[in-house]
C-alpha positions in Angstrom: 96.3 80.9 72.5 98.6 78.3 72.2 98.6 75.1 74.4 102.0 73.1 74.4 102.0 69.4 76.2 105.0 68.1 77.5 105.5 64.5 77.6 107.2 63.3 80.0 104.9 65.3 82.9 101.8 65.3 80.9 101.0 68.7 82.1 99.8 71.5 80.0 101.8 75.2 79.9 100.0 77.9 78.5 101.6 80.6 76.7 100.3 83.7 77.7 98.2 86.3 75.9 100.3 89.3 74.4 97.1 91.0 73.4 97.0 93.7 71.0 100.0 95.6 72.0 97.9 98.9 73.2 98.9 99.7 76.8 95.5 100.6 78.2 93.8 97.5 76.5 92.0 95.0 78.5 92.5 92.2 76.1 96.3 91.1 77.7 94.8 91.1 81.3 94.6 87.9 83.0 91.2 86.2 83.3 90.6 87.1 87.3 91.7 90.5 86.3 89.2 90.9 83.8 86.3 89.6 85.7 86.9 92.4 88.1 86.9 95.0 85.5 83.8 93.7 84.0 82.2 93.5 87.3 83.2 97.0 88.4 81.7 98.1 84.7 78.8 96.5 85.1 78.4 97.4 88.9 78.6 100.9 87.2 75.7 100.2 84.8 73.1 98.9 87.5 74.5 101.0 90.5 72.1 99.1 92.7 72.6 95.7 94.7 72.1 93.1 92.0 68.8 90.9 91.8 68.8 87.1 90.9 68.7 87.2 87.3 70.5 90.7 86.7 73.9 90.1 84.3 76.3 90.9 87.8 74.5 88.3 89.6 74.3 85.9 86.7 78.1 86.9 86.2 79.0 86.5 90.1 77.3 82.8 89.9 79.1 81.1 87.1 82.2 82.1 88.6 81.6 80.4 91.7 81.6 83.7 93.8 77.9 84.5 94.4 78.2 84.9 98.2 80.9 87.7 97.8 78.5 90.1 95.6 76.9 91.8 98.6 80.6 92.4 99.5 81.5 93.7 96.0 78.3 95.9 96.3 78.9 97.1 99.0 82.6 98.2 98.2 81.8 99.7 95.4 78.8 101.9 97.0 81.7 103.0 99.6 83.7 104.5 96.7 80.8 106.0 95.1 80.1 107.7 98.0 83.4 107.7 100.1 85.4 108.8 97.0 87.5 112.3 97.3 86.7 112.4 93.2 84.4 111.0 90.5 86.0 107.7 89.5 86.4 107.0 85.8 84.8 103.6 85.0 84.2 103.1 81.6 81.2 101.1 79.7 81.4 96.9 79.7 81.9 97.1 76.1 85.1 99.4 76.0 88.5 97.9 75.2 90.7 100.5 77.2 91.5 100.5 80.9 91.0 103.6 82.4 93.5 104.5 85.5 91.0 104.4 88.2 89.8 101.1 86.6 93.5 99.6 86.9 93.8 100.7 90.7 90.6 99.5 91.3 91.8 96.1 90.1 95.5 96.4 91.6 93.6 97.0 95.1 92.0 94.1 94.8 95.2 92.1 94.3 96.6 93.6 97.2 93.6 92.5 99.6 93.7 89.2 98.3 97.7 89.1 99.1 96.8 90.4 102.6 98.9 93.8 101.9 96.7 95.0 104.4 99.0 98.4 105.5 99.2 99.3 101.7 95.4 98.5 100.4 94.4 101.0 103.7 97.0 103.7 102.8 95.6 103.7 99.2 92.1 103.7 100.3 92.8 106.6 102.9 94.7 108.5 99.8 91.4 108.0 97.4 88.4 108.2 100.3 87.5 109.6 103.2 88.4 107.7 106.1 85.1 105.9 107.0 84.7 105.0 103.6 87.8 103.7 103.3 87.9 101.1 106.6 84.3 100.0 104.7 85.7 99.4 101.1 88.8 97.6 102.6 87.1 95.4 105.1 84.5 94.2 101.5 87.0 94.3 99.2 89.1 91.9 101.2 86.2 89.8 101.3 85.5 89.9 97.8 89.0 89.3 96.7 89.3 86.3 98.9 86.3 85.1 97.7 88.0 85.4 94.5 90.8 83.4 95.4 89.0 80.4 97.0 87.2 80.1 93.2 90.5 80.0 91.8 90.7 83.8 90.5 93.9 84.8 91.5 94.8 88.7 91.3 97.8 89.0 94.3 100.9 90.5 93.0 103.8 88.5 93.3 105.7 88.4 96.6 107.4 91.5 97.2 105.5 93.1 94.4 102.7 95.3 97.1 101.5 98.0 95.0 103.7 97.8 91.7 101.0 98.2 89.6 99.6 101.1 91.1 102.3 103.4 90.2 
C-alpha cells in the first residue's frame, strides 16, 4: 500500500488496495468488509456463542466490538436456522468470496446505512419471515457497533443494495 503525504495540509492519503485482480477475491475488500467476512467464516467454524478466549471472541475484542458479539451470533443463528436454503460460507483461509458471503456483507452495509426497507425485503426473500425479523434487528445492532468502532461498510448515499445485484 502506498502512502502519499500532502505537505501543506499534513494529511495522509492512502491509495486503495487493488488486489490480485480476481473478481471473487477477498484481497481487495476494505478492512471493514474483511472483518465481517472473517467473522462469518469463523462463526461457521464454531457455530456457537463464542466463549472467552475463542478466536471469534478475541477478534471482536481487538476490533473494539466485543459487546456486539452476541448480536452477531444471534443474527448468524437466524441465518442458519431460518434461511430458505443452505448458505455457502467458505473456510476462513479461502481467498474467494462466495455470492452468499458477499450478500451478507452487503446486508451489513444496508443495516449500517439505515436502509431498513431494502434490508428487510432482502432478508424476507432469503429467510422465513420470523427469522428475518430477528436477523434484521441483530444485524442492525452489529453493524451499528462496527460503525462506532470505525469499521464503515455502508454503501454510498443512493447506492442502497447496489452490491446485491
